[in-house]
Each structure stands twice: as C-alpha cells, then as structure tokens.
N, C-alpha and C positions, 0 to 999 in steps of 0.2 A: 663316654663320649670320645669320638676320634679327634684327636688335636693334632696330628700327624703333617695335616697341610697350613701353609703359612697363608692363607684366607679363611675369611670367614662371611657367611652371610647373615641379613635379617630380614624377617619374616614380617614385622610388625613396626609399627611407627616409632618416633623415639619419644622419651616424654619430655618434658619443657626446660628448658637452660635451667631453672634453677634444679631441678630433681636429677639433671644429670652430673651436674657441678657436685651437689651434695654425694649423689652414689659415687662418682669419682674420688672425690676426698676419702670417703671412707673406704672405696678399693685401696687407696695407696696408702691407708693408714696401716688397713690389713697385711697389705703385702709387708711394707716396711716391718711389722711387727715379726710376721711368719719370717723373714730375712734376717731376724736377730742373729741366729744360729749357724749361719751357713759361712762361708768364705767371704772376706770384705768384697773381694774385687767383683764376684758375682752380685754379692750385693749392690753395690754401683752400677752393674751392668743393668741389674733389674730396675733398680729405681731409676737411672735415664732413660730404660726403656717405657716406664710409667711415663717420666715426664713427658716423652716425645708422643705419647698417645694422648696423654692430656691437651699438649698444646696442638695435637689434630683435630681434637674434636671442640676445644676452643675457637679454631679459625673456621670450625664449619666443614670442615673435608670430607668427613665421615656422611657418607647420606645412606639413608636406609634403602635395603634392598640392593646393594651392590658389594661386589667382594673388593676388599681394602687389602694392598699391598704396604710394607713396613717400607716405605719409600721418601723421599725429601718431598715437601709439597711443592705441586709445581705453581709457577709463577703466570701471571695474565698473557706474558708474551709466548709461552709456549703454546698457549691455547690458541686455537682455529678459530677464526670465526664461521658460524656456521653457511653450508655453501647453499646454493640456489636451490639445490633437489630438497633439502632439508627445512627452508624457508617455504616453499609450496607444500611440503607435506604438513609441517604446522599449520599453515591457514587452512590449507582444505580441512583436517582434522577438527581444527576451529569454528569450522563452520557446521560440521557436520554436527557436533555436540552442542551448537545453539539450536538447530534444528531438533535435536533431540529432547533439550529442554522444554521447548517449545510445544511439542506433542504431548509431554510428560504434564504440562500446567493445563493444556485442553483435556486430558484426559481426567485430571483431577475435577475441572471446572464440570466436567460430564458428570463425573462420579456423584459430585454435591449436587447437580442438578436433579439426576435421578431419583436421590436421595428424599429430596425436599419436594419433586414431584409426585409422590406415592400419596400426601395426602389429600390432593385434589381428585376431583372428579374426572371421569374419562381419561386419566392418565395412562393407561396403560399401553397407548399407542405412542406417546411420546418416551415413556420410559422404553420400549422394546426399540426403537428409532435410536435413542443414545447409546443403548448394550450395543446395537449394531455398528453405529460410528464407532466405539470403541473399539471393538474387534475389527474394522479396518483400520485404522489407526494402528493395530500392533501390525497388520500385512504390510500397511507402507512403510514403516520405520523398519522392520526387518529389511524390505527392497532396498530401501537408500541406506543401511546398514551395509548391508551385503555390496553394493554397488560403493560404498566409501571405500570398504575394507579392500577391494580391486585397486581400487587408487592411490591409497595410503596405507600397504602392510605394516608399516614400521608404526603407524600412530594408534591406527584402530584395528581391534579385534574381528576375525572373523564369526559373527555368532551364530551356529546351525539353528538353535532353539532359541528365538527371541523370547525373552523373558517377557511373559504377557503382563498387562497393564494393571486390570480392575476386576473385580468379581463378575459374572454373569448373574443377572438376577434372577433368570427363569431357570436357571441350573445350580443346584448347590449341592455341596457333599455334606453327608450327615454329620463331618465338622467343620461346619463353616465358621461355628462362633470361635473356635480354636486357630483356625488359618482360614482366610477366604480363599474360596476356589478361584482360579482364574481362567479366562480362557486361552485352551492350550490350541496350538497354531497346527490346523488339520492339514495333512498332507503337505508337499512339499512346493513352494515358492520357487520360480523361475524367472531370472530377470527378464525373459521375452513378454513375463505377463502383466509388466509394468504398467503401460497402456491400458490394459484391461482393467486392472487394480485403481488405475486413475479413473476411470469411467465409472468405475463400481462405487468408486469416493463421491464422485460427483452426485451420486444417483442416492447415495446415502444421505449427503446434504441435503439435499432437495427435499428427500422423504422426511428427515428432523424438521428442515425450516417448514414444511407444510404440516406436518402434524403441531406443530409450535403456533403456527396460524391459526390451528381450530379453536384454541381458546379464545372466544370473541369477549371474554371480558378486560384483558388487555392486552393492546398491541404494539411493538416495538418496531418501530420502524429501524431501527439502528442495526439489531442482529436481522433484522428480514434483508436488509441491503446486503450486509455483508456475506451473509449464506446466498443470495443469490449472486453477489461478484466471485465469489469463490468456485459456486457452482458451474458459470461461466468459463473460469479460467481453467479449471481442473478438464472439462469437458475441452477446451481448446488444444491445452498439453497434453491430453490422451491421442487428441485427433494427429497433433503434429509430430508423435510419437510412434503412430501407427504407420507413418513413412521410412521408419528403419527398423523394419521386422529383419531379423536375424542378424541384426548389428550390436546387440546390447552388450557383448563383451567386448566390442571395441574402444580404446580408450577416448576417440572421441566422445562418442555417443555419452560413454561413462559419466565424463565431465561434463556434458550440457546436463546430462539429469544429477549430477550433484549442484550444478549452480543452480536448477531449480528448485533447492532448498531454501533460498535465500527468498523467493517470490512466494512459494509454498508458507514459509516462516512469516511472512506478513499477514496474510490473510490469518493464519493461525491467532496471532496475536490480535486481531480485530475480532474476531469470534470469541476468543478466550477472554477478551475485556467485557464485548456487548453481553456474554452469557454470566458474566458473574456481576452484570448490574440486573441483568433478568432477574438473576436469583434475590437479590436481597429487594426490588421493587418490584418486579412481573408477579411473583408468585405468591409472595402476600396480597396484592392486589387480587388476583382472581380468587386466594382462598376467601378474601373478606365479602368478594362478589357470590360466592358460591354459598357462604355461610349464610350470606341474609337471606338469599333465596331460600335455604332451606330453613331459616328460622321464619319465614314467611307462612312457608308449607304447615309446619308446625303450629304455630298460633292459629292457623285454621282449622288444622285438626283438632287443635285442643277446644277452640271454641265449637266446632259441633257437635265434639264427643258431653262437651256440657251442655247442650243445647238439647238433645237427645235424653239429657238425662232430667232435664226440666220436662219437655215433654211427655216421659215417661211418668214422672211424679203426678202430673196433671191428669193422665189417663187414668188414675185409679179413684178421678172426683166424677169424670164425664161417664166411665164405662158403665156406670148402674143405670144410669137414666137413658132409656130407650124407648122405641116406639113412636116417636114424632120427628119430624122432619128437621127439626132445630137439632135436637140432638144426635140424629144420628150426622147430620152436616159438621157438628163439634167433632165428633169424633173420626169422621173421615178426614179433616184438616190435621186434626192432631196427629194422627198415624201417618198420615204424609209426611209432617213436620219431622216425626222419629223417623221416619224412613229415610228421608233426604238428610236428614243430620249424621245418620249412622253412614251414608253412601259417600259425605263428605269427607268425615273424617277417617276412613279405610283409606278413599282416593288420595288423599293427604297424606296418610303413610305411606303407601305406594309410591307417590311420587316424592318423598324425602328419600325412602331407601334408593331410590332409581338416581337420584342425583348426587347422593355419597358414592355409589359403586362406580370404582375404579375402572369398571370393564365396561361401563356403559359406552354409548354410541356418541360420537359429537352431535349436537344439536341440528348440523345442516345434513346428516344423515338418517334422521330420524322422519318419519312421515309425519305430514303436516298434524293428521287427526288425533296423531297420537301424544305430539306437543300439546293440541288444543287441550284433550283429555286430562294430562298430565298436570298443566299450568293450570286452566280452567273451572275441572270439573269441581275441586272443592270448595271455591269461591261459591260457584253459581248453585250447588246443592245448599250453602250455607243460607244464600239469598230466599232461595224458594222453602228452605225450613223455616226461614223466619217469616216469610209472607203467608202460609199456611199457618203458623202458630199465632200470627196476628189475627188472621180471619176468623180462627177457631176461637180465641180470645173473646172476640166481637159478639160471634153468636153464641157464643157460655154466656155472657151477661143477659141475655135476653131469654134463653133456654131455662137458666137456674132460677128466672122470675124475679133479679134484681130491679128496683127502681127505676123511672124513666131518666132521672139525674144521672144517678150511676151507670145508666145504659149510654146516655148522651156524652158522658164525660170519656166515657173510656171510647167510645167510637170515635171524637174529635181528638185525642191523645193519640191512638191509634193510627189515627189518618196523618194527624203530623209528623209520627215516627215514620210513617210508609213513605210519605212525599217528600222527606228528607233521604230516605233509602234509596228512593227512586233517583233522585236528583243525583244523588254523588255515585248511583250504578250508572245512570245516563250520564255523566261528566268522563268518567271512568272509561266508560265505552267509545264514547266521543275523542276521546286523547288519544285512543289505541288506533281509532279511524283516521284520526288525523296523520300520525306519524307513518300509519302503512301508504296515505294517500300522498302526503308532499314530501316523503322520505327526509323528514326532521329538518325541512327546511321554514315551515311556519308554525307557530304555535294555535292553540286552540283559539285563543282570543281573538286572535289575526284572523281566523278563519271566521269567527261569529263578528267579528268587523264587517269583513268584507261582504259578508251574507246582508247585512243592513244598509250598507252603502246600497249593494244592489235594492233592495228591497226599498230603499230612498229613492234612487232613481226611477221608479214607478210612474206613472202619469198622475194617477188618483193622489198618491203621499204626495207628489211635488206639489200638486194644485192646492193641498192641507198646508203645507209648507208654506208657498207664498203668502196666503191668507193669513198665516199665524203670522209672518212676518209683516205685509204690510199691518194688520193691527196692533203689533207691538210698537212698529214707528211710532204710528199716531198718537199711542199712549205716551212713547217718551216724548214727542215734541208737547202736547197738552201739558204733562207734569212739569216742564221747564218752563214754559210760560206762566204757569201758576205759581211757579216757586221764584222768579223773577218779581213778578205782582204783590206777591206777599212779604218780599223782602223790601219793595221799595215803600208799601206801606207802614211796615215796620221796623222801617229804620230810623235809630234816634238820630239828634242833632248832635255834629261835633263840633268841640273848638278848634281854632286854627293853630291853636299852639303846639307846638310840636312835644309831646312827652320823650322823656330821656331812655334811653334803653336799658334793660335793664342790666345788672350789674354781672353779666355772664362772659365769663371767658372762653373764647374760641380756640380749639387747638391750635400751638403755633411750635414751632420748629426751635432747635437749639440755638438759633442765632437772631431770634425776634421774638418780641414781646406785643401785647395788645392792651391798646388806652382806651377803655369804655367810659362812657358818659356822655358825648358828645359828639355834633357830625365832625367838627374837625377832626378830633380824634380818629374818627374810622374814616376820612381822607389820608390821613396822614399812614394809617396802618395801609390802607389799600397800595399806595403808592411804595412802602416800604417792601410789600410782598412782589410788586412789579420789580421793583430794582433788583431785588433777591433773587427773581427764577433763574436769572443767565450766572450770577456769581454761585450759586448753588447746584447748579449744573456742573459747573467748571470744578467745584470742588469735588462732587460726586466722582467725575472723569478721574481725577488725583489720585483719590482713594481707592479707585478702581486699578488706575495703575501698579499702584504703590502693593495693592493685594497680589496683584498677578506676578510681579517681579519677585514678593517675598516667598510666593507658591513654588517658585521654579525652584529646583535643585541648581545648586551653585555648581558649576563648571569648573573642574580641576584643570591646571595647565597640562597641554599636552604630554602624554610621555612618550618618549622615542621607542620606534617601532621594533618590534621583537621580529628583525630579520636576522637571524643570526647566524642562518644558513648561507648568508651573501658573503659574510666574512670568511666562509670556511675555505680549504684547500681548493686549488683547484686541481690537484690531482688525483688521483683516484687508483688503488690499488687493483689489479684487476683479480676475477676470482676465480680460482682453478675449480676443475671439475671431475671429481677421481674416475678412472676408466675401468671396467670389470677385470679386463686382459691387461696388464701394463706391457706398454711397447714403449723403452726409453729413448729407441730411436726418433722415433713419430713425435715423444713426448719432447725432447730437447730441441728437434725443429720447431714445434709447434711454440714451446718456450721462447725460444729465440725468436721466431718471426713476432712474438706478441710482445717481446720487452722492444725490437727494434720499431713497432708500430707505436708501442705507447711513448717512445722518445720522439717521433715525429709528431704524432696527435698532441704531445705537449707543449710545443712550439706552435701551436695554430693561435694566431692572433687578428684582430679586425683588420684589415688592410685597405680599404674602401668603402667608401657610401656612396651610392648612387641616385640620383634626385630626380629621375625624367620623370615621372608618374605623380599624377596630381591626386589619385585615390590608390585604394588599398592593391596591394599587389596579392592576385591571387592565384597566381602559379610562376613558376620558374622552373627551366631545363636548362641542361648543358647540352651541346651538340657530341653525337657520340664520338667524333672526332677531337673533341674538346678546344676547335677554335672559336665557336659561338656560344651564347648565352641568351637564351629568348626568355621573354618575362611577358605577362599578361596583367591588364589593371582594369579596373571598371570604370577607368575613363575613357574606356572604349578604343584604346590603344595596345597593341603589341609592341615590344622594342627589343633588335637584335643588338645585342653588343658585340664588340670584338674582342675575344679573352686576350690580356696581354698582362705587362707587368702594370699596366694600368688599363681599364677597361675604359672603353670609349665607345658610344652609340655609333650603329653602324646602320640600321634601318629601323624607320617607324612606321608600322603598320596600323593606320587607322581604320576603323571600322564604322561604319555608319550607323548601324542598327545593332542593339544589345549588347550585353557587356561580354567582355573576352574572359572566358572562366579557365581555358585550358590550352597550352602549348605543345605541342607532340614532335619531337623530330623524327625524321626517316633515319634508318638504319644507316645509308650512307652520309646522311647530313647533308644534303643538297634540295630537300624539301621539308617544308613545314605546316603542320596543320593549326590552325587554329579554332576553336569551339567557343559558340555562341549558343542562346537560348535553344533555338530550332534549324540551326545550322552550321557547317563547318567551310571552312575558307582554306585553299591550297597556297602556300607561298612559296617561292625560289629561297635562296639562300641570299639572294639580292635584294628581297623584299617586294617581288613583283607577283602581284594575285593572279596564279593561272588560273584557279575554278574557284567556282562558287556554288555549294550544294545545299540546297534547301531540301528539308526533310521533314517538315510539314508536322512532326512529334518533337517532344522534347528531346534533346540527349544529353544524355550525363556524362558520358565519358568516349575518348576517343583513343584507338589503341592502334599502332601500324603493327601489321606483319612482319616477323622475323626477315623474311627474305624482299622485304620492301616493295611486293608486288601489289599491296593494297591494305586497306586499314580495316580496322571494327568501329562500329558506331553502336552505342549502347544507347537502346530505345525501349526504357518499361523491363520488360520480361523477354524484347526480344533481341539478339546482337546481329546488325546487318554487315554482311561482308561486301566493301566497296573497293572499286578500282581508282588509281589515282584522277579519272575524267567524271568521277561519280555514278558510273555506273554501278546497279547492284548486281554482285554477282551468286551472293547466297543471302539466306536467314535460317539463321536459328531459334527455335522457341524452345526456353529453357521452364517454362511452367510458372506455376504460383509463385513467383520471386520478383520482386522490384530491385535492379541491378543497379549498383550504384558503381560497378569496377568490374573490369573484365581483364585477362592475362592470357598471352598465348605460350604455347612451349617452343622450344627451338626448333621443334621439326616441325610444326606449321599444323600438327595433328589433334592436339586437344586443347580448349581453352577454358579455363577456371573463373568462374564469375562466383560473384559473391554480394551480398543483400540482404535484407530482411522478406521474407516469406507473405506470399498474401493469402490469408484464409479463403478459404470459399464464401461465395454470398450466402450458401445455403448450410454450411456449416457454425460451429460455433464462433462466436467474436470475442477476441480478448477485449478486457476491459481498459478505460484510459490510463489506466495505473500500472497496466502489466506489460511489461516489455515482448516486445514480439519478438518470434523466432527470426534467428538469423541463420543464412546457411552459405555453405561454399558447395558449388556443383561443379563436378569436372564432367567437362562435355564432348565427346568426340564428336568433331566434326567432319568426317569422313561417313562413320554409321548414323549421323544423326542421333545419338542417343547420350543419355546421361550414365555415366559409369560408376560414377560414385557421389554420393550427398553427403555433408557432413552440417552436423548443428552446430552454432555458436549463441553462446548467451550475452554477450557485451555488444556496444553498436558499433558497428565495422564502419571502415571508413573504405580503403583500397587494398589492394592486392599488387605485388609484384612478382616475377618467377625471374630466376637467374639464368643467364645467358648459358655457361659453363656447365650446368648442374641441375638437378633436379629440386632445389632449393625452391619454395614457396615462402614468401612475407606476405602476412597479415597483418594490416593496420587498424587500430581500433581509436575513438574518440575518446575513451576515460582512460582507456588502460594500454597496459604496453604491449609492443606487437609481438606475433610469434610465429616461430620457422616451422614449418612444415616442410615434409618430406614427398615428392611425388612419386609412389614404386607401381613398377609393373609387376601384374599378380596374373594367373592364370584364371581364366574364366570358365567352370566348368559346367555350367548352364547354357553355355552357348549351342544352337546347332549345328549340325554341318552346313557348312560355305562360311559362316560367321566367325569373326576375327575371336579366337580363345584367347587373347590378351587383353585385359583391362587395367584400368589404374586405380590407386588406391590414396588415400591422403594420411598420413601419419604424422601427429605432432612431435616435434624432436625436440624442444624446448620452447620456453618463456621468458624474454626477458625481463629484468627487474629494473624498475623506475627506481630513482633515489629518492625522491619525492612523488607523492601521486600529484599528476599534474594534467590538464588537459591538452592533448596532442593537435597541433596545428598541420594541416596538410597532410601528406602520405609518409609511411616510414619507407624505404629504400636501400638497397643494397650499395655500398659504398666502395672505392679502390678500382683498382685496375683489374683484379682477380675478385671482383666482388666478396673479400675476403671482411667488408665490413657490414654493418648496419647501423643506419642512423636516424635519428627521429628528433624533432623540435619540438617542443611545449609551446602554447603561446604566452607565456610570459618571459620568454627567451632564452630558458634552458636547452643545451642541446647535449644528447645523449651520445655516444657513438660505442658499440659493443663488437666482439668479436664475432662473427659469424659462427664459428663451430662449436667454441665455448660458451657464447652467452657472456663470456665474461667484459665488464664496464671497463673500455679501455679509456676513455675521455669522457668528463663532466663539464661544459662548459657553461657558467653563468652568464649573466646578462651583466654590462660594465656599470652599470647605474643601475639602483633599485627603483627607478620609477617605472611604473607599468606601461608595457608597449607591448600589442598583442601581435606575435609572427603570426603569418598566414601559410608559408610553406618554406620548405627546403629544397636544395638539389645538391649533387655531389657533382665533381668531374671525375668522371671513370677515365676518361682518356690517359690521364697520367697520375703517379703517386709521388712524383717529384716535381713542383711541390705539390703538397695535398691542398686540396680547395673545396671551398662548397659556399653556396649563396644561400640567402634568406630574404623573402618579400615579409613584409612589416604592414600593419593595418595603415600608417601612414604615408603610404607611397615609397617608402627607402626602400631600396633592396639593398643590402651588406654584403659584404666579400670577406671571406675570412681564407685565410692561405698561410702556409708556413714558408720559411725561405729554401731557397732552391739548393740542395743539398749537392755536392760533387757526383757522388757515386752511393748506390748501397752497400757497397764494398766496402768503402771508407765507413759509412758506418757500421757494419758487422765486426771492422777492424778494431775500430775505436771499442765496441763493446766488448770483444773479446780481451784487449788488453786492458778493457776496466776491470 
C-alpha cells in the first residue's frame, strides 16, 4: 500500500467509541513494543505522534470520509459560521429529503395494500391501480429530485436513473423470489413534463379511489376525501404550471416547484395514514363479508347435493311402480326434485367460484340477470326441489297403499312444513322488496303496520270498530256499577279504633331515623323530613363544590417567561458572502461602507412617540424631500407631521367616509394621495383637498408614476392609470390575478404586479387547505403585454422597485423579503415591427430573519442611496440588511417585552444624517427612531481608519 502521502481517507463509518479506544490502545502497545529496538529519539517522536493521534480521535476531530492533516486542532473561534447560501442549501435539501421519505412511506403502504388485497374477490382492478400509482410515484420523485439537484447541487446528487421503489406484480423476472423486480424508468423524463406527470398523477389517484369505492362491503370516507382533495390539488397545480411552459429551467419556477413538495407531502401523509387504517380495518371487513356470502352459497350447494342424493335413493322404491296416475306423478315430482337439486348445487358452486375470483367484474358492472342468476338461482332451485319432493311424498303415501291414518298424518305434516317454507320465503321476498322500494328507510314491519292502518281507515272497518268500541264502553260501565254494588253489600263493619301501623321501617337517609307505632310519631317524622330538605340540599351543594375543587389540578406558581432573546445583544455581526471572482478593491470599499453603516445603525434609538391617532395606524410614509411624515389611521384621519428635531403636527386630513388605508407622496413632495375603500383623495402639502375620485370598485393600492404626471389605481385584476384630476388615461388588464400591489420602473415603461392567481371557474379549484399560487407579473404598459410571470409559494404582501437600479423587493406575510433583479433580454419570438427587448426577473438573494415572525406592513428600500432593506415584525422587532450582500446590519428588539402589534414602517430616504424611520402600531402610536446628527461622513470614515 502506498503511504507516501500525509493524508488518508476512510470509506466506512467508524466503530463505537469503546471499540476505537480499545483498538487505539492496542495499536499504541504494538507500536511501542515494536519501537523497543530503535533509536530512543525516534521512539519518543513516534510515541508523541501516537499520543497526538489518540487525542485527535478522543476529541472527535477525525471525521469519516474526509482528508486529515497532521496539524493543531482548530478552535471554535477559527470556524466561520455557515453563510446564508449554506443555510438555504441545508433547508432546501432537508425539505426534499422529507418529501422523499413521505413518498417512500406511501409506497410501502401501497405495497402492503396490494399484498393484502390479493385475497379479495374482484381485486385485480385495485391491485393494478396501486401498481400504476407506485410507478407514477417513481416518476414524480425523479422529477422533483432532478429539480432539487439543480437548486441545491452541493446537497442533493443528481440521479439520472431513479432507484425504483417496488415490484410490479404484473411483470416478474424468473428470479423474483431471490431479488424482486422493480419498475424500471422507461425513456427520459424532462422537467417540462412535470405538469403532464402531475395531471397523470391526479388521474391515477382518481382511478385508485374509484377502484377502492367499488368494494361496496366497506366504505371509508376518510380515504375517499383525502383522495378527492389530492386529486383536485394535483389538477390545480398542473394547470398552474402549464402557464410556465419552457421556463422549468429558470430558478424561479424551480424554486416554486420545490416549494410544492410541502403541500404534496401533506397530502401524501394523509393518504398514507388513511391507507394504513384501511389495511387494518377495511380489508378484513371486506374479506369477512365475502367469506360470509361464499359460506351461504356453499351451504345451499351442499344442501342441494344432499337433497339430490335423497331423491335418488327414494326413486329406487318408486321407479318399480308404474302404470297408474299416482305412481307416475310420484316419479315426476321426485325426478323434478332431483333435477332442481342438482341444478341448485351446480349453480351454487359456479357462484362460489365466481365470487372468489380476483378477475371478476365488480357487482355494479355485471348485468342484473347475471347477478340474479348467480345469487338467487341456487336457493330458488332448492325451494322448488323441496316442494316437488314434498308433493311426491304425499302422493307416494297414496300410491303405495298406506292406511288412511298414515296418509292423513303425512299430508298434515307436509302442509305444515310447506306453510312454514312458504311463509319464510315470502317474508324474505318482502324484505328484499321493502329494501328496494324504500331505499333502506323503512323496515318490513313498518310497511305492514302502515298497510294495516290504511286498511283500518276504510268505511266498513271503521264502522265495525266504532260498534265494538261502544259495546266495550257499555260493558265497562256495567261492570263498574256491579262491582260497587257488590262491595257495598259485602263490606264488613269496622271499629272506630285506629289500628297501629305495622312495625315497618321506611328508607331513611343518613341524618334521620323513623319512629313507627303512633300517629304522633308519623307527624314528627314528616316534620323532620320537611325540615331536612333544605338542609340536605345545602349539604349536597357543599359536597359538590368540594368534589369539584378536589378534581381540579392544582395550579403551580407562574414561571418566568422564557424570553431569553429579549436580553440578547442588540448588535449583530454582518454576514459576508463569498464572491466567485475576488475583487479586493470592491470588497474593501463594500466592507468599509458596511462598517460605517453598522456603526450608524448601532446608534439608533427611540427618540419620540406621537399620539395623534385614536385607532390603529395603517400606513406611514416620509415625503421624498424628507420634510413631512404622513400617517393614516382607522380613526378616519390622516395626519401630516413636520419633520425636525421634534415632530410637530402640520395638518390633519379628515375623511367623512371609510377608513384611510394608505398615504402616498408624489415624487415632488407637493401632493399626497389618501386611499380608502372605494375611492382616492388628492391633497396638497398644506392639507387642502384638491380632488376626490370615486372609483366604484375596491381599490387595493395606489402608486405614483416616477415622473409625477399621474398615478395607478390597483382594482382587482386591473390597473387604472389616472391623472391628478381623476381622468382615466389607460387601463391595463393583467389576467387571472388578484393584485395586492404594483410598482413602476423608473422609465415608466413597465409595471410589476404581485398577488394571488385566480383559478378559472371552469378549471380545477384548490381545496381550502391548499395555498393558492401567487405570481409576479412584469407588464409592458406600452405594448400592453405580459413580458414575464414568476410563481411564488408564500403569501405575498407588497412589491417595491429601486429608483436608481433594477432591484425589485418582494414582501411576504410570514417569510423574509426577497431581492430580485429585473433584466432586459432579447426576445427572439417577436415578429417584425415589435420590440425585440423583453424583461425577466431573477432572484438575487433571500434575506434571513433572526427569528420567525409575522411581517407588519411592507418591506422597503432605505437610505439615501437605497442601500438598506428593512422590515418590521408585528411583535416590534426591526431587521435592517445590506441590499447588495444580504448581511444583517441591525436587529432592533422592543424596548419592553409587552406584546404590541406594529402595523407599518417607513424610512426617511432624504438623508442618512441622521438615519430616521417611523413605525405605526395597533394602539395608534407613531414612534420615531433616529440617530444623533454626525458632523460629516468623512469624520466617521477617518475615525474608523484611525481605529
């Protein structure tokens, strides 16, 4: 073995610690013994080397599968924290592996289901459907693995030939007992085939559910509902993904596809659990019902064959007697009984074989006459055989010259037996008719009672009933008179003395006793009972309260709240992102800029609280020139504050109708828009209302055009362009999307809209537990065409566009914001005369939240050069990141741990000296955060360099 290199690798996992320590000790002893005859200095060096290796192994510094160098062990300070990209890679890979485990669990349940269902009759359909579903799961897993490998190549290996999951019962290799054959992936699967595969997956799920419902012996609503919901959602996702044809190689669509694994995995878990319960309960129930029906047919067949043997035995006696009518009649009836007995037995065996066959058709797919013949013919033939046999027995008593007594007794007994047979058969037939007629809503007894009541309502029957009732009343009255007269005549004379009561004790409660023997004693007892009733009720109430208190769990003293993160440091170290091509000048400049920004942001503190609103503050915004701050509240007012060392109210804008949901300053800071439910108001900076615009539709957002010549009103799926006088200039329809916000590029050529998509009314609809697809649409206002649309998974809120760059910021409700880049690309699909340039959105990076939180309001660009990205959580924590590197520059926590919901935030972009932003809260308070005014940026830079 070549040992020239100073490193070594391991391809297997290490044994337990005890085994390693034992082997290490043995190695040390061996090497020390081996070195007894060498130079002492070399021996000491070798021993020190062995001790160093043992120390490394003891400290778990050696990891399997890595290269190890003989160097000093690294400390925790030398290990850099994982980067943002590494965190995203880990979370994305973990999400896929969870999805893979869910598919494997469902595949295992499908395999167990197929093995268990093979013992059932008519199971070929459900077993074949389960096999097709397993093959579809293999293809789906292959496509999602390929998609995840493109997004996270360092964590997920691309697998060109997906390892199949389970054996296909229809096609087995000759050596399947030694190694199960697996469905090999036929052909190649392209990412563009994902919508088609999801649609086929929905059809396979529907076919499996349909085959499962064909077993009428057991109905499981849980698995049926899970299957229907999964089918609807798969069809909905396939429809949504069909809109991104030829875009499945783009990172945005790949990321949305990867996020779908969470929703699909939830459905897979529900189906897996329901299928497991069906295997444990449903299949045994179906098997029991089928075995019960088979046993009934087997019993009828056995009885028919036995009856045929009896007929054949008796024919040996009657076959010799011929020539008269009675003898011939006996032979006819017994031969007929023999024929029907054999027919009943044979038909019963045929029905038995048909019911046990796995290839038989379901009951609802078999013609009615076949079902009637299979189920009813054995029993009907047996009844006819019994009737013919009984008639032959009666005639045989006369033809064989038996005595009249014997003949009479046989006739009577046969009549009684046939009467019972006819009655039971008639009752059975009537029960079947009742079930078919009333759809299992009435029993036969109820039908008979209804018929008797209708019969009793007839005139003749009613007259008889009235006469009988009158006679019974007269007889009752006469009997009463006679009984009274008889009692008066026969009544003995009684003495006036009152006999004592017998010494019998009545039941008494725990607190009272009874005194028998005299009337006085009884009066005393009655009085005591009357007195004890309220007392007893009070005692019972006290006992109930004591029992209730003793049954309660004793409450422990309140523990201190575990808000450890409130006491953490308010400073945060910026995260550095590695660049593939190092540019030391740019890196140094960026590092210097970030250091200055961190120092400035570290001085942020709460400077002022404004209590001019009586209800929650819905929106705040600084004017572009930084002189004013506008706030809107649900108290139907908007307030303009003058910005200074101390904020002072400048104007209060009162709205008569509707809550004020948004304020928007014009680019020149001379006009202010306020939005309410179905209208917009235009105000001057001095608080004069210049225009009131009624839209008649719900307005979800208003946005000024960068040139200040008009603004956009977002109304459902439409975006309306208005001038300051309220005149409609243009209207843009963005299709099946309910827009929540739009942003306009600096050249006023494109608008970017965001919101949940609206599924077509004629297409598949998502279930109420499924997240609706969200989209970002880039719309060209000049050509009135969509240039790009990108799917999103999380709940979106707002969108912003940087003024001096192509950066696009997307805000979410429960997730961190994302920074996208709007790029201009050539569109080769354009015809002559059309613009050859289109746009495309690419995700630059996703910001990381320190703690999961609900975002309040919108996320925006901050700073004079829009170098910051900021957002605020509803609990009061504020995140400030560097726009280009996504490094967290400042993390502000609430000043007190009391819960207070924040609603919005706005940054004063007019100046960076001081840094200033405002937040609006649920209680109507506006809080101003700012830093102290520095002398100049140069002083800060010089101070940093000197430090």
